[in-house]
N, C-alpha and C positions, 0 to 999 in steps of 0.2 A: 488574481493568483499571487501567492506569496512565495518568494524564493526561500526555501526552508533550510538552506545550508546554515543559516543562523537560527538556532533553536531557542530564541529568547523572547519571542513575541507572545505574551500571555493573553492577548486579546484576540487570538485567532478564532475565527468563526468559519473556517473552510468546511465544506461538506466532506471532502475526501483528503486523506493523507496518503501520499504515494511515498513508499520507502524504496529508493532506488538511486544508484549513482550512474545508471545507464542513460546518457544524454539522448541517445537516439530513440529508444523506446519510451523514455520518459517524456520526450516532447510529443510523441504520438498520443500518449495517455493524457497529457495536459490538453492537447487539442481536442480530443474526444470529450473530455470532461467539460471544457469550456463551450464546445458546440452544443452540449446538452444543457447548458446553463448552470453548470456546477462550478463551485469554487474549489480549487485544489491547492494543496500545499505539498511541497516536496522536501523530504529529508534524505540526505545523501549518506547517512550512516545509521546503524542501529541505535547508538547513543542519542543522536539528534532526534530520532523518531520517538524514543521514550520520553525525552524532554518535551517534545511537541505534544505528545499524548497527554501528559500531565497538565500542560498549559492550555490545550485546545479542546474544542468541542466538535469532534469529527463524527460523521455518521457512517463512514466506511474507511477501512484501511486496506490498501493494496501493498503487497510486499514482494519485491524482487528478491528471491532467495540468494542471489549472487551479490547482494549488497555487502561491501567490505565491513568487517567487524560485526556482522549480524549474529545475534544470539536469538534464534527464533523462539525459544521457550520463554525467555525474559520479555521479548517484544510482544509475543502473543498474550502473556499475562498482563502486560501493561495496557492492552487493548480493552480489557474488561469484557463487557457485553457487546461491544461494537462488532459488526460483521467484518471478518478478515478473509481476504482472498490473496493467496500466495501463488507465485508462479516462478518457474525456473526451467532450465534446459531439460529436455526429455532424457538426455544421456546422464544427467546427474541424479539418478534414482535416490541415493541417500539424502540429498537435499529435499526432494519431494516427500520422501518418507518422514523426515524429521518435522516437516511442516504439518503433515497429517497427525503425527504423534503429539505435536504441541497443541493441537486442537483448532487449527485453522478451519473456518467454515467451508472453504473450497480451496482445493489445490489443483492447479492447472499447469500443463507444460507451457512454455513460452509461446509456442505456436497456437495453442488453444486460447490462451489469454489474448494474444494479438488479434485472433479472429473474432473473439467474443467481447472485447473490452466495452463496446457500446452497450451491449446487453447487460453486462456485469454492472456498469455504472448506473444504468437505468433501474435495474432490478433492486440492487442493494441500497442505493441512496434513496429511492422512492419507497423502500420498505415492502416491495412486492415479493 
């Protein structure tokens, strides 16, 4: 696992990029990814995520829509063809809508993501 608060590691070969400043859910995602044998990198801001996407070779991008400074349109564009799963609180409908409009492959409520993170990691990283 790489601690991605520093977005300067050009040799990154992690499977998954998690864009989130949420330490609680972030640690659960890291645990699920590592339990599945996946390497994971974490970016705590939208700008750090874009830098890491330029430098890294990720197979899946997970985006917490409440990440500070997040421009979902710019971030989604930086992801290119990589699968993108975005999640946010069910009460923040405009955030979820903006992720859909930006072209995220899947947009889930935080509860849906929390309940299905193992399946999301297996499905999208394995290309199923």
